[in-house]
C-alpha positions as CSV (number, residue, x, y, z in Angstrom):
1,M,109.4,133.8,148.8
2,T,110.1,131.6,145.9
3,T,113.6,130.2,145.9
4,K,115.7,131.4,143.0
5,I,117.1,129.0,140.5
6,K,120.9,128.9,140.5
7,I,122.0,129.3,136.9
8,G,125.6,128.5,136.0
9,V,126.4,130.5,132.8
10,L,129.4,128.8,131.2
11,F,131.6,130.7,128.6
12,G,135.0,131.1,127.0
13,G,136.7,127.8,126.5
14,R,139.3,126.1,124.3
15,S,137.7,127.2,121.1
16,A,138.5,129.5,118.1
17,E,135.2,131.1,119.0
18,H,136.3,132.0,122.5
19,E,135.9,135.8,122.0
20,V,132.4,135.4,120.5
21,S,131.4,133.3,123.6
22,L,132.4,136.1,125.9
23,V,130.1,138.6,124.2
24,S,127.2,136.0,124.1
25,A,127.6,135.3,127.8
26,A,127.5,139.0,128.7
27,S,124.2,139.4,126.8
28,V,122.7,136.3,128.5
29,I,123.8,137.4,132.0
30,H,122.5,140.9,131.4
31,A,119.1,139.6,130.2
32,L,118.4,136.9,132.8
33,D,115.8,138.0,135.3
34,K,117.6,138.6,138.6
35,N,114.3,138.2,140.5
36,K,114.1,134.6,139.2
37,Y,117.7,133.5,139.0
38,D,120.8,133.5,141.1
39,I,123.6,133.8,138.4
40,L,126.9,132.1,138.7
41,P,129.4,133.1,136.0
42,I,131.8,130.3,135.1
43,G,134.6,131.2,132.7
44,I,137.0,128.8,131.0
45,T,140.3,130.1,129.8
46,K,141.8,129.3,126.5
47,D,144.1,126.7,128.2
48,G,141.1,125.1,130.0
49,R,141.2,126.6,133.5
50,W,137.8,127.1,135.2
51,L,137.2,130.1,137.3
52,S,134.0,131.4,139.0
53,E,134.2,135.2,139.6
54,V,131.6,137.9,139.3
55,N,133.9,139.7,136.8
56,A,135.0,136.5,135.0
57,I,134.0,137.8,131.6
58,Q,136.2,140.9,132.0
59,L,139.1,138.8,133.3
60,L,139.0,136.6,130.2
61,R,138.6,139.6,127.9
62,D,141.6,141.4,129.5
63,H,143.8,138.2,129.6
64,A,144.3,139.1,133.2
65,P,146.7,137.2,135.4
66,L,144.7,134.5,137.3
67,E,147.3,133.0,139.6
68,T,145.8,134.7,142.7
69,L,142.3,133.4,141.9
70,P,140.9,130.0,142.9
71,E,140.4,127.3,140.3
72,H,137.1,125.3,140.1
73,V,135.9,122.1,138.6
74,L,132.5,120.5,137.9
75,L,132.8,117.0,139.4
76,P,131.3,114.1,137.4
77,D,129.5,113.0,140.6
78,P,125.7,113.1,140.6
79,R,125.6,113.4,144.4
80,K,127.4,116.8,144.3
81,Q,125.8,118.9,141.4
82,S,128.2,121.6,142.4
83,L,131.2,123.6,141.3
84,I,134.1,122.6,143.5
85,N,137.0,124.8,144.5
86,V,140.3,122.8,143.9
87,S,142.7,125.5,145.1
88,T,143.8,124.6,148.5
89,A,145.3,128.0,149.0
90,F,141.9,129.6,148.4
91,P,139.3,127.5,150.3
92,Q,135.7,128.1,149.4
93,A,132.5,126.3,149.9
94,A,131.1,124.2,147.0
95,Q,128.6,126.2,144.8
96,H,125.5,124.2,144.0
97,I,124.1,124.6,140.5
98,D,120.4,123.9,139.5
99,V,120.8,124.5,135.7
100,I,123.8,125.1,133.4
101,F,123.5,127.5,130.5
102,P,126.4,126.8,128.2
103,V,127.4,129.6,125.9
104,I,130.6,128.1,124.6
105,H,130.6,128.0,120.8
106,G,132.7,125.5,118.9
107,T,135.1,122.9,120.1
108,F,134.9,121.6,123.7
109,G,131.6,123.4,124.2
110,E,129.2,122.8,121.3
111,D,130.5,119.4,120.2
112,G,129.2,117.1,123.0
113,T,132.3,116.9,125.1
114,I,131.1,119.2,127.9
115,Q,127.6,117.9,127.6
116,G,128.9,114.5,128.6
117,L,130.3,116.1,131.8
118,F,126.9,117.7,132.5
119,E,125.3,114.3,132.1
120,L,127.7,112.6,134.5
121,A,127.2,115.4,137.0
122,D,123.4,115.0,136.6
123,I,122.7,118.7,136.2
124,P,120.0,120.0,133.8
125,Y,121.5,122.1,131.0
126,V,120.3,124.2,128.1
127,G,120.7,122.9,124.6
128,A,121.3,119.6,122.8
129,G,122.6,116.5,124.5
130,V,125.8,114.6,123.7
131,L,124.7,113.1,120.5
132,G,122.9,116.1,119.1
133,S,125.8,118.4,119.9
134,A,128.4,116.1,118.4
135,V,126.4,115.4,115.2
136,G,125.4,119.1,114.8
137,M,129.0,120.2,115.2
138,D,130.4,117.8,112.6
139,K,129.1,119.2,109.3
140,I,130.1,116.0,107.4
141,V,128.1,113.6,109.7
142,A,125.2,116.1,109.8
143,K,125.1,116.2,106.0
144,Q,125.0,112.4,105.7
145,L,122.1,112.1,108.2
146,L,120.2,115.0,106.5
147,E,120.6,113.4,103.1
148,R,119.1,110.1,104.4
149,A,116.1,112.1,105.7
150,N,115.7,113.7,102.2
151,I,116.5,117.1,103.4
152,P,118.4,118.9,100.6
153,V,122.1,119.8,101.2
154,T,124.8,121.0,98.8
155,K,126.9,118.5,96.9
156,S,130.2,117.9,98.7
157,I,133.4,115.9,99.1
158,W,135.3,115.2,102.4
159,F,138.6,113.7,103.3
160,F,141.2,113.5,106.0
161,F,143.8,116.3,105.9
162,S,146.6,113.7,106.5
163,E,145.5,111.8,103.4
164,Y,145.4,114.9,101.4
165,Q,149.0,115.7,102.4
166,Q,150.1,112.4,101.1
167,N,148.4,112.7,97.7
168,S,147.1,116.2,97.2
169,K,146.9,115.9,93.3
170,R,144.3,113.1,93.6
171,Y,142.0,115.1,95.9
172,V,142.4,118.3,93.9
173,A,141.5,116.4,90.7
174,D,138.5,114.9,92.4
175,I,137.2,118.3,93.6
176,E,137.7,119.9,90.2
177,K,135.9,117.0,88.4
178,K,132.9,116.6,90.8
179,L,132.4,120.1,92.2
180,R,134.3,122.5,90.0
181,Y,134.8,126.2,90.9
182,P,133.8,128.1,92.9
183,C,133.6,125.9,96.0
184,F,133.8,126.3,99.7
185,V,136.4,124.7,101.9
186,K,135.6,124.2,105.5
187,P,137.0,122.6,108.7
188,P,133.8,120.7,109.5
189,N,134.0,121.1,113.3
190,Q,134.3,124.8,113.5
191,G,131.8,127.6,113.7
192,S,131.5,131.4,113.1
193,S,133.0,130.7,109.7
194,V,136.5,130.2,111.2
195,G,138.8,128.6,108.7
196,I,136.3,128.8,105.8
197,S,137.4,130.0,102.4
198,K,135.8,130.4,99.0
199,A,138.0,129.0,96.2
200,H,137.7,130.3,92.7
201,N,140.7,128.5,91.2
202,R,143.3,125.9,92.0
203,K,145.7,128.3,93.7
204,E,142.9,129.5,96.1
205,L,141.8,125.9,96.6
206,L,145.3,124.8,97.8
207,A,145.5,127.7,100.2
208,A,142.0,127.1,101.5
209,I,142.7,123.4,102.3
210,E,145.9,124.3,104.1
211,L,144.0,126.9,106.1
212,A,141.1,124.5,107.0
213,G,143.7,121.9,108.0
214,Q,144.9,124.1,110.8
215,Y,141.6,123.8,112.5
216,D,140.4,120.2,111.8
217,R,141.8,116.8,110.9
218,K,139.0,116.5,108.3
219,I,138.3,118.8,105.4
220,L,134.9,119.4,103.8
221,V,134.6,120.9,100.3
222,E,131.2,122.0,99.1
223,K,129.9,123.1,95.7
224,A,129.0,126.8,95.8
225,V,125.4,127.7,95.2
226,T,125.1,130.5,92.5
227,K,124.1,133.8,94.1
228,P,122.2,132.3,97.0
229,R,120.1,134.2,99.5
230,E,121.3,133.4,103.1
231,I,118.3,132.6,105.2
232,E,118.2,131.6,108.9
233,V,115.6,130.4,111.3
234,S,115.6,129.7,115.0
235,V,114.2,126.5,116.5
236,L,112.9,126.2,120.1
237,G,111.7,123.1,121.9
238,N,112.4,119.5,122.7
239,N,110.3,116.7,121.2
240,E,107.9,119.2,119.5
241,P,110.1,122.0,118.2
242,V,108.7,125.3,116.9
243,V,110.4,127.4,114.2
244,S,110.6,131.2,114.0
245,L,110.0,133.5,111.1
246,P,113.0,133.4,108.7
247,G,115.6,136.2,108.5
248,E,117.9,137.0,105.6
249,I,121.6,137.9,106.0
250,I,123.1,140.3,103.5
251,P,126.8,139.9,104.1
252,S,129.3,142.7,103.7
253,N,131.9,140.3,102.1
254,E,131.5,137.8,99.3
255,F,130.2,135.4,101.9
256,Y,129.3,135.6,105.5
257,D,132.7,135.1,107.0
258,Y,134.0,135.9,110.5
259,D,134.7,139.5,109.8
260,A,131.3,140.0,108.1
261,K,129.7,138.5,111.2
262,Y,131.5,140.3,114.0
263,V,134.1,142.8,113.0
264,D,133.2,145.3,110.3
265,G,129.6,145.7,111.3
266,K,128.5,146.2,107.7
267,S,126.4,143.1,107.2
268,T,122.7,143.6,107.5
269,A,119.8,141.4,108.5
270,V,116.3,141.6,107.0
271,I,113.7,140.3,109.5
272,P,111.4,138.8,108.5
273,A,112.9,137.7,105.2
274,K,110.9,138.7,102.1
275,L,110.1,135.3,100.8
276,P,107.1,133.6,99.2
277,K,104.8,131.9,101.8
278,N,105.4,128.4,100.3
279,I,109.2,128.9,100.6
280,V,108.9,130.0,104.2
281,K,106.7,127.0,105.0
282,K,109.2,124.6,103.4
283,I,112.2,126.1,105.2
284,Q,110.3,125.8,108.5
285,Q,109.4,122.2,107.7
286,Y,113.0,121.3,106.9
287,A,114.2,123.0,110.0
288,A,111.8,121.2,112.3
289,E,112.7,117.8,110.6
290,A,116.4,118.5,110.8
291,F,116.2,119.4,114.5
292,K,114.6,116.0,115.2
293,V,116.7,114.0,112.8
294,L,119.9,115.3,114.4
295,D,118.5,114.7,118.0
296,C,118.7,118.3,119.0
297,A,117.0,119.8,122.1
298,G,116.3,123.2,123.5
299,M,117.6,125.5,120.8
300,A,119.2,125.7,117.4
301,R,119.7,128.1,114.6
302,I,119.5,126.6,111.2
303,D,121.0,128.2,108.1
304,F,119.7,127.8,104.6
305,L,120.7,128.8,101.1
306,V,117.9,129.7,98.7
307,Q,118.5,129.9,94.9
308,K,116.7,132.3,92.6
309,D,114.6,129.4,91.3
310,G,113.4,128.7,94.9
311,K,115.5,125.6,95.4
312,I,116.5,125.3,99.1
313,F,119.6,123.8,100.7
314,L,120.2,123.3,104.4
315,N,123.6,124.8,105.0
316,E,124.3,124.1,108.6
317,I,122.9,123.8,112.1
318,N,124.2,125.6,115.2
319,T,123.2,123.9,118.5
320,I,124.6,126.8,120.6
321,P,123.9,129.8,118.4
322,G,125.2,133.2,119.2
323,F,123.5,135.3,121.9
324,T,125.2,138.6,121.2
325,S,123.2,141.8,120.8
326,I,123.4,141.3,117.0
327,S,122.8,137.5,116.9
328,M,120.1,136.1,114.8
329,Y,118.8,133.5,117.2
330,P,117.2,135.9,119.7
331,K,116.4,138.5,117.1
332,L,114.4,136.0,115.1
333,W,112.4,135.0,118.1
334,E,111.8,138.6,119.1
335,A,110.3,139.2,115.6
336,S,108.2,136.0,116.1
337,G,106.8,137.3,119.4
338,I,109.2,136.0,122.1
339,K,111.3,138.7,123.8
340,Y,114.9,137.9,125.0
341,P,114.2,137.4,128.7
342,E,111.2,135.2,128.0
343,L,113.3,133.2,125.5
344,L,115.9,132.5,128.2
345,D,113.1,131.5,130.6
346,R,111.8,129.0,128.1
347,L,115.2,127.5,127.4
348,I,115.8,127.0,131.1
349,Q,112.5,125.4,131.5
350,L,113.1,123.1,128.5
351,A,116.4,122.0,130.1
352,I,114.6,121.2,133.4
353,D,111.8,119.3,131.5
354,R,114.2,117.2,129.5
355,H,116.2,116.4,132.7
356,D,113.0,115.4,134.5
357,Q,112.0,113.1,131.6
358,K,115.4,111.4,131.6
359,K,115.3,110.9,135.4
360,Q,112.2,108.7,134.8
361,L,114.3,106.2,132.8
362,K,116.0,103.2,134.4
363,T,119.7,103.3,134.5
364,F,120.1,99.8,136.0
365,Y,118.8,96.3,135.5
366,T,118.2,93.7,138.2
367,P,119.1,90.2,137.0
368,K,117.1,87.2,138.1
369,T,120.1,85.7,139.8
370,D,123.3,87.0,141.3
371,W,125.3,85.2,138.5
372,Y,128.0,88.0,138.5
373,K,128.9,87.2,142.1
374,K,129.9,83.6,141.3
375,P,133.7,83.0,141.0
């Protein structure tokens, strides 16, 4: 019999998208082929506690008391490659992990921090590495890199919230002069539209900046595109990414905010999007280029805004896209011919392939002399 691959599905976390992560993880665990994979659920609470229980998703959903459950950690020791129980009161054997499938959206999961831990532990993992995750998470840095690669993005201004608090009039005047209304105000290191507002006047702008400042130390303000179509594509691969058919989101609210995405259930998706072939080709080209420019791997969902005149703007990239039953990433691939279980298989294999490639690289250098031993 073929040995099953031990998959650690990681979810929850210290993130404003904690609840979304739980739903994504439930979908992933349900769809993974139990004949191929031995699944280890790993939940992280909102205060950062790790637990590994069969019903970990439900425990986090219910905010259940966890004092009687053992705590676990992933050691940054490449010899172990295991989840270790650190609760002396609840001794358990270490649990070896072959591949980690992180489904933590947002901070401390999608921003490169936890990917650094995976690298130290020397465990293959699904999705972008440290650099790609960090750059993809920070919308300001991503915009700057995309602009240098001649990939069109919306006009914007950014600043530190602390500087704004010291001289708000200066920044408001700059926004009104260079961007005008309406504009979008965003915490650049959040996802799922958390903390994002559309400002139509100065009063709304001031409130929007204060809201965004609750989630990030930096503020991004973008010029609004007039009546855009919201188009999304999914990307799959490592060095040679492929791009799905595009889908169009028709939000229930003025823009695709958190409620429109997850709560009211009234937003609709048109898959495939009804676009001219040349526009589809251009979006797919921009998506593949952006995936490589931002050093992504495995997967990403890339969102675009398309004007009536056909002008395209890359809006943002998501290196750990949603995997819920209504999420666009798997739905777009299904429409492109890859069903959900096969998609998960491919992502896991891509993680293993990338890890194998990195293992071929030297991590040490042997000097010609032992100069460092001399006093």
